N, C-alpha and C positions, 0 to 999 in steps of 0.2 A: 504493499500498499500506499502510495506513495507521502510524501511528508508535506504537513499543513503549513504554510508560513503565512505572516502578517500580509493583510492587503497591503496596498503598494502605497495605497491612499495614508495607514496609518504612521504617524512618525515616532521617530525612536522616543523611547520613554527614559528621559531623564532619571537615573537615581545617584542615591545614595546609602550607602552601610553605615552604619554605626554602632560600635563595636564589630570592628572588622578583625583587630586582632585574635578574637577567642577562636576556638575551634568550630562554633558553628557558622562564626561570623565570616572565616575563612572556609568554609565549606560554599557557603549563600556566593559570595566571590565569583567563585569556580564556576557555579553554575550561571551566574548573570553573564560571566563571560564569554558561556554560549551561546546565551539568547538572542536571535540576529535582532529583536526588536528592543534592544536594551542600550544605553549608554551612561556607564559607572559615571557619573560626574567627581564624588567624592567618596572618598572614603574615611572613616574620622574612629576616634578613639577619645577616651576620656581627658578632659582640659588638664590632668597633671600625669598623662603617663607616658612612661617612656618612653615608648613606641614612636611619641609623637617626632615629624621627621623623617626616620626609616622609610623605606620603600617596601610595600605591602611582600613584596616576592623576599626579600630581606628576612623577614619574621618568615613568610612558609615558601622554602624552597623551591617546589615543584608546582609552583606556579610563576617562575622566571621565565619571564620574556612573555606570556601571557597575561601578567597585569605585576606593571612596575609603578604603580599610580603612588606618590609619597601617602604619609599616614596625617591627618589633618589632627590638631585636637578640638573637640569641641568646647565649645561657649555662646553665649549670647549674642555676641556680635557674630561670630560665623553664623548665626541663623539669622541672624538680620540681614547679614550680603549675600546669600547662600540658598536659601529654604525658597524664595519666591519664585526660583529657576528650576525647579523639580519639579517632576511630576510622582516620584515617589520614596517612599523613605524606608528603609527595613531597620529595625530595633533589633538586635543581639545585644544587648545591654542589663544591665539590674533593673530590676523590676520597679524599683523608684523613679531612676529615669523616664522611664515610660509612662509610667503615670504622670510626669510631672509636664513631660514636655508634647506628649502625642496632640493634644487639644489645640497647641499652638502651629503643628505644623498642619491638621487638617484646616486651622483656619484660613493657612498661610495659601490652600488650596492643593495641598500633598497629600495624597492617600498614604495610611501607614499601616504597617504589617508588621506587629508586634510579634517579636521571637520568646521576649518574658512573658513572667506571670501578670503581667501589673494590669490587665483586664481580660484574663479568662472568668476568675470570680464575677457572676453578676451582686451580689449582696457585697456593699461595702464593707461592713460589720466584719469579715470575714478574713478580712486583710489584716488586723492587727495579729490575727492567733496565727495565722499561717505564713506570713510573709513580712512580719514582722513591722511595718510601718500602714498608718491611716491613709485612708485613699481621700484625697482632698480634690479630686476631679470628678466629681461624682457625674455633672453632664457627660464627659467623653464615657463614663461607666457605663452609662445608662444608651451610650448611641452604638459602644463597640459592637461589635458581631463577632461569635465563635469561627474556626473558621476550618475546619474537620473536612476536607476539601471532598472527599467523595458524599459527606451526606449534606452539605449547607451552601450548597453552589447558589440558590438565590440568594440567602442573606448577604453570601461574600461576594456578589456580585452587584450588591445595591449599596451599599457603604463605603464608608472612607476610613474607616479605623476597625483591622480585622484582627482579633487576638488568636496566634496561630495557636494550635495545643501543645502541650507539652509532651517529650516523648513517651514515657510510659502513659497518659490516660490515651495518645494516638494508640499505641497498642493493643490497649483495655479496651476500646471505645470500639473499635471494628472488630473485637470480638464480641462484644454485648450488643453494641445495636439494632444488626439484625432478630435477634431472641427480643429482648425488651422492649423494640416497636412495634413489634408484631404480637408483645401479648404471650408469648409463649410459654415464659416464665409464671411462677405461684408468686402472685404478689405480697409482698413483704415477705419471700424467703429470704435465706442465706446467701446472699451472690459473694465472693470471696474469686478477689484476682491476686496473684500471686507473681509477680515483676522482677525481674534480676535485669540488669543494665552493667556493662563495662566504666572502667573508670573516667573516660572522655565524657561520662555525663553528667559529672563533677564541675566541669566545665576548666582552663587551661591552665589558670593559678593554682601554686605547688600547694599541698599543705600534706601533713605526714597522714591524715585518715586518708585521701586518695593515692598515695603517693603507691606506684603499680608496684615495688618491693615490698611493700607494707601490706598491701590490702591479702586478706584470709577473704572466702567464701562467708558472708556475715546478712543477714537483715539489719533494719536500722527503721527509726522510725516508724515502726508497726504502728496502729490505729492513733497516729497523729501524722502520717506526711501528709504537705502541702496539697498534693495530687487526688489525695482520696476525695474532697467534696469538688473539684475538677472534675473527676468519673463520676461521682453520684449526679451531678447536676447538670452533664449532658446524657448520661444515659438515663434518666428519670426517674432513678432506682436507688436504693442505698446500697454501697460497696462496703466492703469489708478491703482495703488495698496494704498487700504485705510487699515492699521493696527489699530486693537485697542487690547488695552489691559485692560483683566477682571479679577475680584479679585478671582481665583480657581488656584491652584497649577500647573497643568501640562494639556495638550492636547491645541488643533489647528483646526480651523476652517477656509476654505477656501470657498466664495461662488462665480461665475463667473459668468457674464452675457454679452454675445455675441448678435450679430444683424446675423441673419443667415439671408443667399441669400435666395429670394423667392423663389427657384424650390425647396428645401431642405426641404426634409419631415420628422417627428417624428422618422420613419421607419429606414431612413439612418443615423439620428445622434444614432439610437440605437445599429445600424448596425457599426458605428465606435467605439462605445464605446466597444462591444463585442472583435471584431477583434483586440484592441489596450490589452484587459484585461482577455480575459476569458481563457489565458494558463499562468495567471499571480498569482501565487499564494495568494501573498499577498497584491493583490487587491480586494475587495469585493465590486461588486456591486450589491448594497443593494434597498431595492424594497420601504424604505420610505427615509425622508431625515435622513442623519445621525447624531450619538450622539455621545459627545467625548466622556461619559461613555462607549463607546461599546469598543472603540480603545487604550484608557489609558494602559497604561503599557503591551502593546501590541504592535508586528512591522507590523501589517496591516495599511491599507488606506479603508476607506469607502466613496464609492461614490456613489452616483442618481443624477439624473439630470430631465429635465421635460421640455418639448416643448410646445408654445404656436406656432403653424403653423399660427394663423390669422396676428400676431403681428410679427410673423418671429422671434420669442428671444428664444434661448437655457437658462437656468437657471443651472448649477451644484454645488453640494456640496458636499466637499472631507474634511475626521476629520483625523486626524493622532494626533499620541503621538508627541507635539513638540522634547521628547530628544530620541524616536527610532527612529521609521520612518521617523524622523526630523532630525535626527543626526548619530544614534549610531549603531541603526542597519542598515541603508540604509548603514552606512559605511564599516558593516560587508557584508552585500549586496555585493558591492565593492567587499573586500577581497574576498568574495566566487567567483565572477564571473574572475577573477585576477588565482585561481587557477583552471579553467574549472568546476567548481562543480556549481550544482543549486544555484541561488543566495537566496533563502529562506533556503539552507542547514544549519542547525543547529539549526532554529531556530521555527519552530511549534510546534517542541515536547514539548517544553518549555514554551509555549508561555499561557498555563492552570496554571501553578504552578507561573510563574512571574505575573502574575495578579492578584496573592493573595498576592504579596509583598508591604506593603504601604511603602512609605517614613517618 
């Protein structure tokens, strides 16, 4: 099938990435470099960052000659000078930064794709508990739309502020929603999500707790992880989320266990997943339990499920690359949708090449 391309009447979208020095920001820059409808105007870091003035490719050597733009420091004066010339901005920033600055960009006519947690939760009262700050920008919070690309295309297309889902919620919700949306589960029954992620999920800043040489497989923040309310909110069901950290670089898996209604058959569950994802190119419904090795360095989500009709239980596993489908490539899906393009635009043709690139 021929690759879709931007209409010749569409001009290049001028974009900036704020937080370009981090893992997710770097992956996003790499994807944007390969998008024929994008002109990267600015790569931005925090105001006091030691990376200011360095070339992006000096920090991330695999992008040498692909993107040699300098890293600029964000400031109010930078915003006043540059924002008015942009069509879109991507935030790969701390949550508080997004909460403080997103509305200013929207008011300047710039679409915001926020990879942080600054707008994922709809209740402002949840932010002090789960993110450690008071959300002062209530109007922006009310206008923001959650951006799970395979499920919320209409909402994404109709807003200027998109909250790109977290990595754990992406994998969890892709497994949950075909069941919960179709009400195949027992209402108010126990839903358990077990997630496991590599160390890159903690970000690029070094700490002993996430140092590769120090990490053993361990559970953490059980019953209090900030992604638990996000998953529950978007699944429209209360979940118990058990995250785990493992000693490998990248990739994430979520395994969901749900109680089905007695009358629900395995065939009905199969149909629910086929209807949800049969026409979604980045969702692969695989015939065996997924492996992280098959999705790392790619924008794909691999999903497999199994029903025990006697026990009325379904178990679903979803594997993704936490930095791509769990962050950067999903942000690009949202960007594509906002332009009226297929969400997977520009990604399928580069997947094979990207999978051979190792950090």
